[in-house]
N, C-alpha and C positions, 0 to 999 in steps of 0.2 A: 429335027435338028437339035443339038445341045452341044455346048462347050464350056470350058472355063479357062480362066487366066488369073494369073497372080501378079499383083503390080505392087510398087513401092511408091508411097507418097511422100516426099521428102518435106522437112520443115526448112524455114528460111528465117533470117534474122534481118530486119530493116535497119540499115546503116543510114539511111536518110530517107525520108518521105515529105513530099510537099504536094499540097493540093493547089491544082493550077486552073481549076475551072468546075463548073457544074454543067452536065449534060442535061438535055431536055427531058430525059427520063427520071431525073432526080439523082442519078449517080453521079460521082465527082470524077472529074479528070486527074490523074496523079502522075507525079514524077517520082521514081523510086530507085534507090540503090540498095540491093540486098546481097546477102550472101547465103549460099545453100549450106545446109548443115548435113551431118551424116544421120542424124535422127530422122527416122521414117516411120510413118504408119504403114501397115501391111493391108492390103485389100485383095480379097480373093471374089472374083466375079463368077457366078454360074448363070449361063444364060440358055434358055429353052424356047423353042417355039410356043406360042400360046394364041388364043383366039382374041385376047385383048392384052393391051400393055399391063404389066403388073411389076411393081417393084417393092421388095422387101429389104430389110437390113438387121443384121445381128451384130452387136457391139460387143468386143471384149478388150481386155487390158485396161490401162489406165483412162477410163471412160467417164469419170465423174464429171458430170455437166455437159456431156456430148448429148445432143437431141437424138432420139431413137426412132423418130418417126418423120412425118412430112417436113418438119423443120431441118432436118439433116440436109447439109449441102450436097452430100454424095447422091441422096435420093432424089433431090431437086434436079440435079444434073442429069441423072439417068431418065428421069420422067421426061425432062425438057428434050433429051435426044430422042427418046422414043416418040414423042409427040410430033417434033418437028420432021423426023425422018418416015414417019408413018409406019414403022416397024411394030408389030404386035409381037412382043416377046415377054417371058417371065425373067426377071432379073433379080437374082438373090446376092445381096452385098454382105460379104463377111469382112468386118472391118475390125482389125486389132489396132487399138490406139496406143501409141507410144509418145505422141506429141501431146503435151498438156494443153488442156482445153482452155481456152480465153487467155492464153498466154502471150498472144501477139507473134506467134511463130508461123501463122499460117497453115496451120494443121487441117482445118476444115476446108479451106480453099483448095488446098492440095489434094485432098481427098476427092473433092468434086472434079477437079481437073485430070486426076488420074482415071476416074470413072468415065 
């Protein structure tokens, strides 16, 4: 079995952000007001059956500063999904960055959510 899918991962701009607490796992509870932007990263996923879970990523576009390995949020999201679901698959992520890295526009988080 194998298939592919193409996704858009839209950027956003925070209009307001407030930290309202801290969770037991160390992450913060947030209240946020944001607006979506037309700016999107493009993601193509190629997924195939495998004996064990495997995730790789190739990044193109305006990728200066984007992590290309285990620190990439899209890679972490795919691995977490495969581990939690128990699915053994080979996932290849082709990511075309259009959202500037570390610009506060949520590009990495949106990539992870799309994956």
